VOMARVEX-107841 format. One record per residue: chain; residue number from 1; x negated, y, z of N, C-alpha, C in turn; residue in one letter. Coordinates in nm, 4 decimals, always signed. Example, Ala and Ser with C-alpha at 12.3 -4.5 7.8 and 13.67 -1.06 7.14 Angstrom:
2
<site><mol>A</mol><seq>1</seq><n_xx>-1.3190</n_xx><n_yy>-0.5690</n_yy><n_zz>+0.7800</n_zz><ca_xx>-1.2300</ca_xx><ca_yy>-0.4500</ca_yy><ca_zz>+0.7800</ca_zz><c_xx>-1.3200</c_xx><c_yy>-0.3300</c_yy><c_zz>+0.7800</c_zz><type>a</type></site>
<site><mol>A</mol><seq>2</seq><n_xx>-1.2850</n_xx><n_yy>-0.2250</n_yy><n_zz>+0.7080</n_zz><ca_xx>-1.3670</ca_xx><ca_yy>-0.1060</ca_yy><ca_zz>+0.7140</ca_zz><c_xx>-1.2900</c_xx><c_yy>+0.0030</c_yy><c_zz>+0.7870</c_zz><type>s</type></site>
This chain:
71
<site><mol>A</mol><seq>1</seq><n_xx>-1.0831</n_xx><n_yy>-6.1028</n_yy><n_zz>-9.7815</n_zz><ca_xx>-1.2081</ca_xx><ca_yy>-6.1594</ca_yy><ca_zz>-9.7365</ca_zz><c_xx>-1.2028</c_xx><c_yy>-6.1128</c_yy><c_zz>-9.5820</c_zz><type>m</type></site>
<site><mol>A</mol><seq>2</seq><n_xx>-1.2422</n_xx><n_yy>-6.2113</n_yy><n_zz>-9.4916</n_zz><ca_xx>-1.2422</ca_xx><ca_yy>-6.1912</ca_yy><ca_zz>-9.3436</ca_zz><c_xx>-1.3626</c_xx><c_yy>-6.1095</c_yy><c_zz>-9.2997</c_zz><type>p</type></site>
<site><mol>A</mol><seq>3</seq><n_xx>-1.3479</n_xx><n_yy>-6.0521</n_yy><n_zz>-9.1895</n_zz><ca_xx>-1.4458</ca_xx><ca_yy>-5.9499</ca_yy><ca_zz>-9.1432</ca_zz><c_xx>-1.5895</c_xx><c_yy>-6.0381</c_yy><c_zz>-9.1157</c_zz><type>a</type></site>
<site><mol>A</mol><seq>4</seq><n_xx>-1.6902</n_xx><n_yy>-6.0062</n_yy><n_zz>-9.1853</n_zz><ca_xx>-1.8178</ca_xx><ca_yy>-6.0711</ca_yy><ca_zz>-9.1605</ca_zz><c_xx>-1.8849</c_xx><c_yy>-6.0590</c_yy><c_zz>-9.0340</c_zz><type>e</type></site>
<site><mol>A</mol><seq>5</seq><n_xx>-1.8676</n_xx><n_yy>-5.9342</n_yy><n_zz>-8.9782</n_zz><ca_xx>-1.9587</ca_xx><ca_yy>-5.9119</ca_yy><ca_zz>-8.8587</ca_zz><c_xx>-1.9321</c_xx><c_yy>-6.0089</c_yy><c_zz>-8.7457</c_zz><type>p</type></site>
<site><mol>A</mol><seq>6</seq><n_xx>-1.7967</n_xx><n_yy>-6.0590</n_yy><n_zz>-8.7473</n_zz><ca_xx>-1.7610</ca_xx><ca_yy>-6.1482</ca_yy><ca_zz>-8.6462</ca_zz><c_xx>-1.8111</c_xx><c_yy>-6.2889</c_yy><c_zz>-8.6678</c_zz><type>l</type></site>
<site><mol>A</mol><seq>7</seq><n_xx>-1.8632</n_xx><n_yy>-6.3174</n_yy><n_zz>-8.7864</n_zz><ca_xx>-1.9075</ca_xx><ca_yy>-6.4479</ca_yy><ca_zz>-8.8417</ca_zz><c_xx>-1.8990</c_xx><c_yy>-6.5560</c_yy><c_zz>-8.7351</c_zz><type>g</type></site>
<site><mol>A</mol><seq>8</seq><n_xx>-2.0102</n_xx><n_yy>-6.5700</n_yy><n_zz>-8.6486</n_zz><ca_xx>-2.0322</ca_xx><ca_yy>-6.6812</ca_yy><ca_zz>-8.5742</ca_zz><c_xx>-1.9197</c_xx><c_yy>-6.6948</c_yy><c_zz>-8.4638</c_zz><type>p</type></site>
<site><mol>A</mol><seq>9</seq><n_xx>-1.8675</n_xx><n_yy>-6.5716</n_yy><n_zz>-8.4257</n_zz><ca_xx>-1.7612</ca_xx><ca_yy>-6.5727</ca_yy><ca_zz>-8.3153</ca_zz><c_xx>-1.6262</c_xx><c_yy>-6.6284</c_yy><c_zz>-8.3687</c_zz><type>w</type></site>
<site><mol>A</mol><seq>10</seq><n_xx>-1.5958</n_xx><n_yy>-6.6114</n_yy><n_zz>-8.5019</n_zz><ca_xx>-1.4749</ca_xx><ca_yy>-6.6544</ca_yy><ca_zz>-8.5575</ca_zz><c_xx>-1.4521</c_xx><c_yy>-6.8121</c_yy><c_zz>-8.5428</c_zz><type>m</type></site>
<site><mol>A</mol><seq>11</seq><n_xx>-1.5700</n_xx><n_yy>-6.9030</n_yy><n_zz>-8.5393</n_zz><ca_xx>-1.5551</ca_xx><ca_yy>-7.0296</ca_yy><ca_zz>-8.5358</ca_zz><c_xx>-1.5050</c_xx><c_yy>-7.0749</c_yy><c_zz>-8.3870</c_zz><type>e</type></site>
<site><mol>A</mol><seq>12</seq><n_xx>-1.5249</n_xx><n_yy>-6.9799</n_yy><n_zz>-8.2876</n_zz><ca_xx>-1.4875</ca_xx><ca_yy>-7.0159</ca_yy><ca_zz>-8.1511</ca_zz><c_xx>-1.3532</c_xx><c_yy>-6.9624</c_yy><c_zz>-8.1276</c_zz><type>f</type></site>
<site><mol>A</mol><seq>13</seq><n_xx>-1.2854</n_xx><n_yy>-6.8815</n_yy><n_zz>-8.2070</n_zz><ca_xx>-1.1486</ca_xx><ca_yy>-6.8320</ca_yy><ca_zz>-8.1861</ca_zz><c_xx>-1.1363</c_xx><c_yy>-6.7568</c_yy><c_zz>-8.0548</c_zz><type>g</type></site>
<site><mol>A</mol><seq>14</seq><n_xx>-1.0230</n_xx><n_yy>-6.7716</n_yy><n_zz>-7.9860</n_zz><ca_xx>-0.9810</ca_xx><ca_yy>-6.6936</ca_yy><ca_zz>-7.8753</ca_zz><c_xx>-1.0969</c_xx><c_yy>-6.7036</c_yy><c_zz>-7.7666</c_zz><type>l</type></site>
<site><mol>A</mol><seq>15</seq><n_xx>-1.1497</n_xx><n_yy>-6.8281</n_yy><n_zz>-7.7286</n_zz><ca_xx>-1.2518</ca_xx><ca_yy>-6.8208</ca_yy><ca_zz>-7.6267</ca_zz><c_xx>-1.3751</c_xx><c_yy>-6.7193</c_yy><c_zz>-7.6644</c_zz><type>p</type></site>
<site><mol>A</mol><seq>16</seq><n_xx>-1.4078</n_xx><n_yy>-6.7336</n_yy><n_zz>-7.7993</n_zz><ca_xx>-1.5179</ca_xx><ca_yy>-6.6440</ca_yy><ca_zz>-7.8464</ca_zz><c_xx>-1.4767</c_xx><c_yy>-6.5055</c_yy><c_zz>-7.8298</c_zz><type>g</type></site>
<site><mol>A</mol><seq>17</seq><n_xx>-1.3593</n_xx><n_yy>-6.4705</n_yy><n_zz>-7.8593</n_zz><ca_xx>-1.3122</ca_xx><ca_yy>-6.3299</ca_yy><ca_zz>-7.8517</ca_zz><c_xx>-1.3200</c_xx><c_yy>-6.2842</c_yy><c_zz>-7.7013</c_zz><type>l</type></site>
<site><mol>A</mol><seq>18</seq><n_xx>-1.2813</n_xx><n_yy>-6.3747</n_yy><n_zz>-7.6038</n_zz><ca_xx>-1.2854</ca_xx><ca_yy>-6.3378</ca_yy><ca_zz>-7.4591</ca_zz><c_xx>-1.4308</c_xx><c_yy>-6.3186</c_yy><c_zz>-7.4245</c_zz><type>v</type></site>
<site><mol>A</mol><seq>19</seq><n_xx>-1.5296</n_xx><n_yy>-6.4102</n_yy><n_zz>-7.4563</n_zz><ca_xx>-1.6718</ca_xx><ca_yy>-6.4007</ca_yy><ca_zz>-7.4273</ca_zz><c_xx>-1.7227</c_xx><c_yy>-6.2689</c_yy><c_zz>-7.4831</c_zz><type>i</type></site>
<site><mol>A</mol><seq>20</seq><n_xx>-1.6994</n_xx><n_yy>-6.2497</n_yy><n_zz>-7.6071</n_zz><ca_xx>-1.7418</ca_xx><ca_yy>-6.1259</ca_yy><ca_zz>-7.6697</ca_zz><c_xx>-1.6777</c_xx><c_yy>-5.9914</c_yy><c_zz>-7.5923</c_zz><type>g</type></site>
<site><mol>A</mol><seq>21</seq><n_xx>-1.5650</n_xx><n_yy>-5.9920</n_yy><n_zz>-7.5586</n_zz><ca_xx>-1.5171</ca_xx><ca_yy>-5.8808</ca_yy><ca_zz>-7.4749</ca_zz><c_xx>-1.5770</c_xx><c_yy>-5.8728</c_yy><c_zz>-7.3506</c_zz><type>a</type></site>
<site><mol>A</mol><seq>22</seq><n_xx>-1.5997</n_xx><n_yy>-5.9851</n_yy><n_zz>-7.2823</n_zz><ca_xx>-1.6803</ca_xx><ca_yy>-5.9795</ca_yy><ca_zz>-7.1472</ca_zz><c_xx>-1.8213</c_xx><c_yy>-5.9184</c_yy><c_zz>-7.1651</c_zz><type>l</type></site>
<site><mol>A</mol><seq>23</seq><n_xx>-1.8960</n_xx><n_yy>-5.9664</n_yy><n_zz>-7.2776</n_zz><ca_xx>-2.0347</ca_xx><ca_yy>-5.9018</ca_yy><ca_zz>-7.2978</ca_zz><c_xx>-2.0306</c_xx><c_yy>-5.7531</c_yy><c_zz>-7.3318</c_zz><type>f</type></site>
<site><mol>A</mol><seq>24</seq><n_xx>-1.9187</n_xx><n_yy>-5.7163</n_yy><n_zz>-7.4021</n_zz><ca_xx>-1.8948</ca_xx><ca_yy>-5.5728</ca_yy><ca_zz>-7.4327</ca_zz><c_xx>-1.8692</c_xx><c_yy>-5.4863</c_yy><c_zz>-7.2919</c_zz><type>f</type></site>
<site><mol>A</mol><seq>25</seq><n_xx>-1.7968</n_xx><n_yy>-5.5444</n_yy><n_zz>-7.2072</n_zz><ca_xx>-1.7534</ca_xx><ca_yy>-5.4886</ca_yy><ca_zz>-7.0817</ca_zz><c_xx>-1.8778</c_xx><c_yy>-5.4798</c_yy><c_zz>-7.0024</c_zz><type>l</type></site>
<site><mol>A</mol><seq>26</seq><n_xx>-1.9528</n_xx><n_yy>-5.5839</n_yy><n_zz>-7.0001</n_zz><ca_xx>-2.0718</ca_xx><ca_yy>-5.5768</ca_yy><ca_zz>-6.9269</ca_zz><c_xx>-2.1788</c_xx><c_yy>-5.4737</c_yy><c_zz>-6.9764</c_zz><type>l</type></site>
<site><mol>A</mol><seq>27</seq><n_xx>-2.1991</n_xx><n_yy>-5.4601</n_yy><n_zz>-7.1070</n_zz><ca_xx>-2.2784</ca_xx><ca_yy>-5.3669</ca_yy><ca_zz>-7.1753</ca_zz><c_xx>-2.2308</c_xx><c_yy>-5.2283</c_yy><c_zz>-7.1293</c_zz><type>w</type></site>
<site><mol>A</mol><seq>28</seq><n_xx>-2.1004</n_xx><n_yy>-5.2095</n_yy><n_zz>-7.1376</n_zz><ca_xx>-2.0367</ca_xx><ca_yy>-5.0705</ca_yy><ca_zz>-7.1157</ca_zz><c_xx>-2.0638</c_xx><c_yy>-5.0251</c_yy><c_zz>-6.9659</c_zz><type>w</type></site>
<site><mol>A</mol><seq>29</seq><n_xx>-2.0396</n_xx><n_yy>-5.1281</n_yy><n_zz>-6.8890</n_zz><ca_xx>-2.0526</ca_xx><ca_yy>-5.0912</ca_yy><ca_zz>-6.7415</ca_zz><c_xx>-2.2028</c_xx><c_yy>-5.0611</c_yy><c_zz>-6.7042</c_zz><type>t</type></site>
<site><mol>A</mol><seq>30</seq><n_xx>-2.2855</n_xx><n_yy>-5.1275</n_yy><n_zz>-6.7611</n_zz><ca_xx>-2.4454</ca_xx><ca_yy>-5.1022</ca_yy><ca_zz>-6.7395</ca_zz><c_xx>-2.4755</c_xx><c_yy>-4.9690</c_yy><c_zz>-6.7975</c_zz><type>i</type></site>
<site><mol>A</mol><seq>31</seq><n_xx>-2.4288</n_xx><n_yy>-4.9528</n_yy><n_zz>-6.9128</n_zz><ca_xx>-2.4720</ca_xx><ca_yy>-4.8297</ca_yy><ca_zz>-6.9763</ca_zz><c_xx>-2.3994</c_xx><c_yy>-4.6965</c_yy><c_zz>-6.9092</c_zz><type>n</type></site>
<site><mol>A</mol><seq>32</seq><n_xx>-2.2678</n_xx><n_yy>-4.7038</n_yy><n_zz>-6.8630</n_zz><ca_xx>-2.2155</ca_xx><ca_yy>-4.6072</ca_yy><ca_zz>-6.7874</ca_zz><c_xx>-2.2795</c_xx><c_yy>-4.5812</c_yy><c_zz>-6.6452</c_zz><type>t</type></site>
<site><mol>A</mol><seq>33</seq><n_xx>-2.3138</n_xx><n_yy>-4.6934</n_yy><n_zz>-6.5807</n_zz><ca_xx>-2.3716</ca_xx><ca_yy>-4.6664</ca_yy><ca_zz>-6.4536</ca_zz><c_xx>-2.5053</c_xx><c_yy>-4.6098</c_yy><c_zz>-6.4607</c_zz><type>t</type></site>
<site><mol>A</mol><seq>34</seq><n_xx>-2.5942</n_xx><n_yy>-4.6412</n_yy><n_zz>-6.5622</n_zz><ca_xx>-2.7162</ca_xx><ca_yy>-4.6044</ca_yy><ca_zz>-6.5846</ca_zz><c_xx>-2.7091</c_xx><c_yy>-4.4570</c_yy><c_zz>-6.6030</c_zz><type>s</type></site>
<site><mol>A</mol><seq>35</seq><n_xx>-2.6356</n_xx><n_yy>-4.3947</n_yy><n_zz>-6.6861</n_zz><ca_xx>-2.6151</ca_xx><ca_yy>-4.2499</ca_yy><ca_zz>-6.7164</ca_zz><c_xx>-2.5855</c_xx><c_yy>-4.1784</c_yy><c_zz>-6.5802</c_zz><type>k</type></site>
<site><mol>A</mol><seq>36</seq><n_xx>-2.4863</n_xx><n_yy>-4.2404</n_yy><n_zz>-6.5210</n_zz><ca_xx>-2.4635</ca_xx><ca_yy>-4.1703</ca_yy><ca_zz>-6.3986</ca_zz><c_xx>-2.5755</c_xx><c_yy>-4.1733</c_yy><c_zz>-6.2884</c_zz><type>t</type></site>
<site><mol>A</mol><seq>37</seq><n_xx>-2.6343</n_xx><n_yy>-4.2679</n_yy><n_zz>-6.2708</n_zz><ca_xx>-2.7588</ca_xx><ca_yy>-4.2764</ca_yy><ca_zz>-6.1793</ca_zz><c_xx>-2.8536</c_xx><c_yy>-4.1907</c_yy><c_zz>-6.2325</c_zz><type>h</type></site>
<site><mol>A</mol><seq>38</seq><n_xx>-2.8828</n_xx><n_yy>-4.1803</n_yy><n_zz>-6.3460</n_zz><ca_xx>-2.9791</ca_xx><ca_yy>-4.0875</ca_yy><ca_zz>-6.3964</ca_zz><c_xx>-2.9688</c_xx><c_yy>-3.9286</c_yy><c_zz>-6.3558</c_zz><type>k</type></site>
<site><mol>A</mol><seq>39</seq><n_xx>-2.8251</n_xx><n_yy>-3.9004</n_yy><n_zz>-6.3782</n_zz><ca_xx>-2.7866</ca_xx><ca_yy>-3.7695</ca_yy><ca_zz>-6.3386</ca_zz><c_xx>-2.7960</c_xx><c_yy>-3.7375</c_yy><c_zz>-6.1891</c_zz><type>e</type></site>
<site><mol>A</mol><seq>40</seq><n_xx>-2.7767</n_xx><n_yy>-3.8378</n_yy><n_zz>-6.1060</n_zz><ca_xx>-2.7903</ca_xx><ca_yy>-3.8331</ca_yy><ca_zz>-5.9670</ca_zz><c_xx>-2.9206</c_xx><c_yy>-3.8095</c_yy><c_zz>-5.9239</c_zz><type>e</type></site>
<site><mol>A</mol><seq>41</seq><n_xx>-3.0217</n_xx><n_yy>-3.8950</n_yy><n_zz>-5.9860</n_zz><ca_xx>-3.1569</ca_xx><ca_yy>-3.8827</ca_yy><ca_zz>-5.9578</ca_zz><c_xx>-3.2126</c_xx><c_yy>-3.7452</c_yy><c_zz>-5.9998</c_zz><type>r</type></site>
<site><mol>A</mol><seq>42</seq><n_xx>-3.1567</n_xx><n_yy>-3.6965</n_yy><n_zz>-6.1040</n_zz><ca_xx>-3.1946</ca_xx><ca_yy>-3.5559</ca_yy><ca_zz>-6.1558</ca_zz><c_xx>-3.1707</c_xx><c_yy>-3.4484</c_yy><c_zz>-6.0303</c_zz><type>t</type></site>
<site><mol>A</mol><seq>43</seq><n_xx>-3.0429</n_xx><n_yy>-3.4675</n_yy><n_zz>-5.9907</n_zz><ca_xx>-3.0043</ca_xx><ca_yy>-3.3908</ca_yy><ca_zz>-5.8665</ca_zz><c_xx>-3.0811</c_xx><c_yy>-3.3976</c_yy><c_zz>-5.7424</c_zz><type>e</type></site>
<site><mol>A</mol><seq>44</seq><n_xx>-3.1086</n_xx><n_yy>-3.5249</n_yy><n_zz>-5.7103</n_zz><ca_xx>-3.1987</ca_xx><ca_yy>-3.5571</ca_yy><ca_zz>-5.5877</ca_zz><c_xx>-3.3346</c_xx><c_yy>-3.4897</c_yy><c_zz>-5.6097</c_zz><type>w</type></site>
<site><mol>A</mol><seq>45</seq><n_xx>-3.3986</n_xx><n_yy>-3.5074</n_yy><n_zz>-5.7224</n_zz><ca_xx>-3.5283</ca_xx><ca_yy>-3.4467</ca_yy><ca_zz>-5.7378</ca_zz><c_xx>-3.5194</c_xx><c_yy>-3.2881</c_yy><c_zz>-5.7254</c_zz><type>r</type></site>
<site><mol>A</mol><seq>46</seq><n_xx>-3.4220</n_xx><n_yy>-3.2285</n_yy><n_zz>-5.7720</n_zz><ca_xx>-3.3986</ca_xx><ca_yy>-3.0864</ca_yy><ca_zz>-5.7594</ca_zz><c_xx>-3.3774</c_xx><c_yy>-3.0505</c_yy><c_zz>-5.6270</c_zz><type>a</type></site>
<site><mol>A</mol><seq>47</seq><n_xx>-3.3168</n_xx><n_yy>-3.1120</n_yy><n_zz>-5.5474</n_zz><ca_xx>-3.3034</ca_xx><ca_yy>-3.0928</ca_yy><ca_zz>-5.3982</ca_zz><c_xx>-3.4378</c_xx><c_yy>-3.1211</c_yy><c_zz>-5.3248</c_zz><type>d</type></site>
<site><mol>A</mol><seq>48</seq><n_xx>-3.4937</n_xx><n_yy>-3.2210</n_yy><n_zz>-5.3609</n_zz><ca_xx>-3.6322</ca_xx><ca_yy>-3.2691</ca_yy><ca_zz>-5.3061</ca_zz><c_xx>-3.7284</c_xx><c_yy>-3.1510</c_yy><c_zz>-5.3191</c_zz><type>a</type></site>
<site><mol>A</mol><seq>49</seq><n_xx>-3.7354</n_xx><n_yy>-3.0869</n_yy><n_zz>-5.4491</n_zz><ca_xx>-3.8347</ca_xx><ca_yy>-2.9883</ca_yy><ca_zz>-5.4782</ca_zz><c_xx>-3.7914</c_xx><c_yy>-2.8600</c_yy><c_zz>-5.3969</c_zz><type>n</type></site>
<site><mol>A</mol><seq>50</seq><n_xx>-3.6641</n_xx><n_yy>-2.8264</n_yy><n_zz>-5.3786</n_zz><ca_xx>-3.6298</ca_xx><ca_yy>-2.7063</ca_yy><ca_zz>-5.3027</ca_zz><c_xx>-3.6713</c_xx><c_yy>-2.7267</c_yy><c_zz>-5.1353</c_zz><type>i</type></site>
<site><mol>A</mol><seq>51</seq><n_xx>-3.6492</n_xx><n_yy>-2.8507</n_yy><n_zz>-5.0990</n_zz><ca_xx>-3.6896</ca_xx><ca_yy>-2.8772</ca_yy><ca_zz>-4.9582</ca_zz><c_xx>-3.8403</c_xx><c_yy>-2.8640</c_yy><c_zz>-4.9419</c_zz><type>r</type></site>
<site><mol>A</mol><seq>52</seq><n_xx>-3.9130</n_xx><n_yy>-2.9182</n_yy><n_zz>-5.0471</n_zz><ca_xx>-4.0516</ca_xx><ca_yy>-2.9120</ca_yy><ca_zz>-5.0393</ca_zz><c_xx>-4.1066</c_xx><c_yy>-2.7717</c_yy><c_zz>-5.0407</c_zz><type>q</type></site>
<site><mol>A</mol><seq>53</seq><n_xx>-4.0463</n_xx><n_yy>-2.6846</n_yy><n_zz>-5.1184</n_zz><ca_xx>-4.0956</ca_xx><ca_yy>-2.5458</ca_yy><ca_zz>-5.1251</ca_zz><c_xx>-4.0736</c_xx><c_yy>-2.4756</c_yy><c_zz>-4.9959</c_zz><type>e</type></site>
<site><mol>A</mol><seq>54</seq><n_xx>-3.9586</n_xx><n_yy>-2.5063</n_yy><n_zz>-4.9246</n_zz><ca_xx>-3.9302</ca_xx><ca_yy>-2.4416</ca_yy><ca_zz>-4.7915</ca_zz><c_xx>-4.0147</c_xx><c_yy>-2.4983</c_yy><c_zz>-4.6985</c_zz><type>k</type></site>
<site><mol>A</mol><seq>55</seq><n_xx>-4.0530</n_xx><n_yy>-2.6228</n_yy><n_zz>-4.6862</n_zz><ca_xx>-4.1525</ca_xx><ca_yy>-2.6964</ca_yy><ca_zz>-4.6142</ca_zz><c_xx>-4.2956</c_xx><c_yy>-2.6354</c_yy><c_zz>-4.6275</c_zz><type>t</type></site>
<site><mol>A</mol><seq>56</seq><n_xx>-4.3299</n_xx><n_yy>-2.6196</n_yy><n_zz>-4.7358</n_zz><ca_xx>-4.4479</ca_xx><ca_yy>-2.5464</ca_yy><ca_zz>-4.7731</ca_zz><c_xx>-4.4703</c_xx><c_yy>-2.4058</c_yy><c_zz>-4.7054</c_zz><type>d</type></site>
<site><mol>A</mol><seq>57</seq><n_xx>-4.3659</n_xx><n_yy>-2.3377</n_yy><n_zz>-4.7247</n_zz><ca_xx>-4.3595</ca_xx><ca_yy>-2.1865</ca_yy><ca_zz>-4.6522</ca_zz><c_xx>-4.3814</c_xx><c_yy>-2.2111</c_yy><c_zz>-4.5050</c_zz><type>v</type></site>
<site><mol>A</mol><seq>58</seq><n_xx>-4.2990</n_xx><n_yy>-2.2965</n_yy><n_zz>-4.4386</n_zz><ca_xx>-4.3045</ca_xx><ca_yy>-2.3124</ca_yy><ca_zz>-4.2981</ca_zz><c_xx>-4.4604</c_xx><c_yy>-2.3623</c_yy><c_zz>-4.2574</c_zz><type>v</type></site>
<site><mol>A</mol><seq>59</seq><n_xx>-4.5067</n_xx><n_yy>-2.4535</n_yy><n_zz>-4.3208</n_zz><ca_xx>-4.6303</ca_xx><ca_yy>-2.5094</ca_yy><ca_zz>-4.2851</ca_zz><c_xx>-4.7383</c_xx><c_yy>-2.3947</c_yy><c_zz>-4.3163</c_zz><type>i</type></site>
<site><mol>A</mol><seq>60</seq><n_xx>-4.7375</n_xx><n_yy>-2.3182</n_yy><n_zz>-4.4010</n_zz><ca_xx>-4.8318</ca_xx><ca_yy>-2.1796</ca_yy><ca_zz>-4.4162</ca_zz><c_xx>-4.8094</c_xx><c_yy>-2.0871</c_yy><c_zz>-4.3105</c_zz><type>k</type></site>
<site><mol>A</mol><seq>61</seq><n_xx>-4.6978</n_xx><n_yy>-2.0746</n_yy><n_zz>-4.2759</n_zz><ca_xx>-4.6621</ca_xx><ca_yy>-1.9767</ca_yy><ca_zz>-4.1627</ca_zz><c_xx>-4.7316</c_xx><c_yy>-2.0295</c_yy><c_zz>-4.0220</c_zz><type>e</type></site>
<site><mol>A</mol><seq>62</seq><n_xx>-4.7112</n_xx><n_yy>-2.1626</n_yy><n_zz>-4.0036</n_zz><ca_xx>-4.7505</ca_xx><ca_yy>-2.2304</ca_yy><ca_zz>-3.8798</ca_zz><c_xx>-4.9205</c_xx><c_yy>-2.2276</c_yy><c_zz>-3.8768</c_zz><type>l</type></site>
<site><mol>A</mol><seq>63</seq><n_xx>-4.9688</n_xx><n_yy>-2.2565</n_yy><n_zz>-4.0050</n_zz><ca_xx>-5.1216</ca_xx><ca_yy>-2.2536</ca_yy><ca_zz>-4.0123</ca_zz><c_xx>-5.1694</c_xx><c_yy>-2.1136</c_yy><c_zz>-3.9935</c_zz><type>t</type></site>
<site><mol>A</mol><seq>64</seq><n_xx>-5.1014</n_xx><n_yy>-2.0132</n_yy><n_zz>-4.0378</n_zz><ca_xx>-5.1474</ca_xx><ca_yy>-1.8702</ca_yy><ca_zz>-4.0099</ca_zz><c_xx>-5.1476</c_xx><c_yy>-1.8379</c_yy><c_zz>-3.8656</c_zz><type>d</type></site>
<site><mol>A</mol><seq>65</seq><n_xx>-5.0307</n_xx><n_yy>-1.8886</n_yy><n_zz>-3.8072</n_zz><ca_xx>-5.0164</ca_xx><ca_yy>-1.8602</ca_yy><ca_zz>-3.6499</ca_zz><c_xx>-5.1370</c_xx><c_yy>-1.9256</c_yy><c_zz>-3.5738</c_zz><type>v</type></site>
<site><mol>A</mol><seq>66</seq><n_xx>-5.1594</n_xx><n_yy>-2.0556</n_yy><n_zz>-3.6118</n_zz><ca_xx>-5.2751</ca_xx><ca_yy>-2.1293</ca_yy><ca_zz>-3.5411</ca_zz><c_xx>-5.4111</c_xx><c_yy>-2.0668</c_yy><c_zz>-3.5657</c_zz><type>i</type></site>
<site><mol>A</mol><seq>67</seq><n_xx>-5.4302</n_xx><n_yy>-2.0127</n_yy><n_zz>-3.6785</n_zz><ca_xx>-5.5627</ca_xx><ca_yy>-1.9389</ca_yy><ca_zz>-3.7180</ca_zz><c_xx>-5.5648</c_xx><c_yy>-1.8127</c_yy><c_zz>-3.6243</c_zz><type>r</type></site>
<site><mol>A</mol><seq>68</seq><n_xx>-5.4546</n_xx><n_yy>-1.7442</n_yy><n_zz>-3.6089</n_zz><ca_xx>-5.4556</ca_xx><ca_yy>-1.6157</ca_yy><ca_zz>-3.5324</ca_zz><c_xx>-5.4881</c_xx><c_yy>-1.6507</c_yy><c_zz>-3.3924</c_zz><type>d</type></site>
<site><mol>A</mol><seq>69</seq><n_xx>-5.4376</n_xx><n_yy>-1.7666</n_yy><n_zz>-3.3413</n_zz><ca_xx>-5.4546</ca_xx><ca_yy>-1.7992</ca_yy><ca_zz>-3.1998</ca_zz><c_xx>-5.5917</c_xx><c_yy>-1.8399</c_yy><c_zz>-3.1576</c_zz><type>r</type></site>
<site><mol>A</mol><seq>70</seq><n_xx>-5.6556</n_xx><n_yy>-1.9084</n_yy><n_zz>-3.2658</n_zz><ca_xx>-5.7810</ca_xx><ca_yy>-1.9675</ca_yy><ca_zz>-3.2508</ca_zz><c_xx>-5.8860</c_xx><c_yy>-1.8524</c_yy><c_zz>-3.2373</c_zz><type>v</type></site>
<site><mol>A</mol><seq>71</seq><n_xx>-5.8662</n_xx><n_yy>-1.7536</n_yy><n_zz>-3.3214</n_zz><ca_xx>-5.9758</ca_xx><ca_yy>-1.6525</ca_yy><ca_zz>-3.3171</ca_zz><c_xx>-5.9833</c_xx><c_yy>-1.5664</c_yy><c_zz>-3.1927</c_zz><type>k</type></site>
């Protein structure tokens, strides 16, 4: 008994196999790229949070200095 999951693709023969392989390659590329990009975004967010915390400290110090000068 032939493999049934290939059903409709079997009637197209080699061209169907090639098209199926291209669809798989496209799916695999998108899936791999998506995971890599998600990891990069996570790193970017962590770096942005660190920079934001440092900026908050500097702004607080500048605000304190301005308040002291105004008094």
